[in-house]
Steps between C-alpha positions, in 0.01 A plus 500: 500500500743788435436762236792371292369141513153625405648682202685187390191284524281743301413376155588839345858443610497159329360652186772767489777241554362276225450793268860615540625144452293437183560837332873511583526137389353567159730802459803290595385230256500765228854603598601135480347484152726793404806290589429255214720687243779505759511117502636516146781735599587385851321198644673528841420871537131427412501224763642738765238763419219249524626386841465856624161545340376170639616610845277808471200264480582212733644721774162676536352170620797443732454851638135416579615205707804664670390860541120518473418192714827506691538122464828376651714230339747300708764296326652186649821391316861403534730800565766345273272508193332834580762713319439307177129598482450755221849444366439188299238346272278251682189280471268570793267216593201636695199333664164609371261516798388864528317758292787746528796258494598639157531847664724358776714347228527840333578663834784245546630607156463871589695471823798367302472733195379250236129583479522665159677205344318219680342229280216251538353205315153626412195386302502604135166678535654753737719641224192670352387671825580872508747638757636181668480269198643755257773592752593133519509469121771774475680355800538169311290306752474125420141415397356150481176335386516223759522249213830319539529401135500869397658651808804277487637686200360854552590521867854366431552767231375777728729389777799480265434863403570601862852361507653829383270723708688817603353524854497260788159332510298260712270252330199453730354151471186355656562131448158406636355659184194646679403650834434262791137421587365209707337347190812526288707361792270196529525425126876560500551254787297239317745542212792468742354174642445358148866573414641378829623841608503626857194714583538867581300684770551864400580484125371357181703246309760698299494495116847377423523553125487877516767507769724260313484696176569824685802363680640340180474814294636738768802289591808714460292816528322460838728416789254360753147398590349696786253282688253757640226393747243764603254525788316768696488547877188427703372264228384797297383459140578844347307635206556775247185670628646488846819672378290773330313545828833568662508186707844416625627142472830338601659264246774254589716370216752219532760489222768238437758543228574174306779505236356421159782260416389278791165428327498184281490554121299187414125568490401208728768579754409868490138415558589287802716784634204744469265264680753471781526881516125532545508240777756727668284805439212316664714430808592869519130593491433245777785651706344847446154385607645350820741788592377813319837542326734340250833344590814712474595864566302807388672727247226726367603772250337839560239656276640702213346844434494468123162324470340775710669779300387340174145463632486868610638617167239321290221601743587866459541472126165322448281661763584864427329510154213292641442754778491783240249306293275433800513866598390600146214246507371629832527863398322435169177416688380277216269231640571268206879526543477439874276199453733359235799551738318321782415210258867480399608489862247229575622296201859551618412384854336183364809435292732548798290262713509242222881527469541456875270203499712324239780468760280313751590139556142377438514676159833356403595284209324162460842352410551208740130450571453215253463153650767355274868443562684798345815445302811621682 
């Protein structure tokens, strides 16, 4: 193991990375809070500012994937549609099989300059989580309670608010509703059998209502649906801890652009269209498993330096006063202060390990684990 790799895998490095992310994130959240009065004067200017502030948070995680671990991302797509990426609003339909698939989705956004303005459909509880949740609140992320009777109205209203958004945005959508596990897949296929739907091998049955309401409310604003199918070479199952350890992965992403006006407007027809889309996604995954690649040409955009520059800026800004404080603590020679500092570091390390553990597949949401047919 090289010295650099040893440094990357050391827990002290993980602690520093997480410290910079959390402290800078809270500071950026405070800056976002300061934009509230601006909403009364210029809503569009406040939105643009919040896009830049959100980028300062989310790009740190992208930098960890692209620059710290050196993970490569290869894009398979049609050369005719490639120039449109980043220059139009779109709904991105992603598969949900990996612990870091959300990071790959963000990296896709970053490569085409829409990371700061990207949107997701997230659980309402996340709005109260510092850093990411608060960032999403100011970014006008669409939150749901996973209760269709309530979400039908609130989600539609939130989506309508995006129709006059001043920046190009991608709306990232995980139609499966939860991350793939063998247990969830088994239950999902039981539901498919009970409804007379074709079974899927690599995906869960998609939740059609969320997709339909998204498409309906973004018609005329979003130009297309990007069908994005992700996999990793050598059958690897990447983890966030692996990224922090500096392990390099290679992601392959197959993207198809589908004009939004080609998707049926009626709910039942739209649901059938989405089920067909996931059957096609399943066939693409089968092709990948057999050949080690997706169909079509490779047109991978290069890494942009801005995520790394942002990461270095916040690291210098946050770590400099911390280093001065540590120097003062050591020079003071106070046994009590040193013990208290060690206790604080221990507590921080436990907190970091807990946060990393929450991304693991076996610690994921129980949504989709119930042995009852879910409503679409």
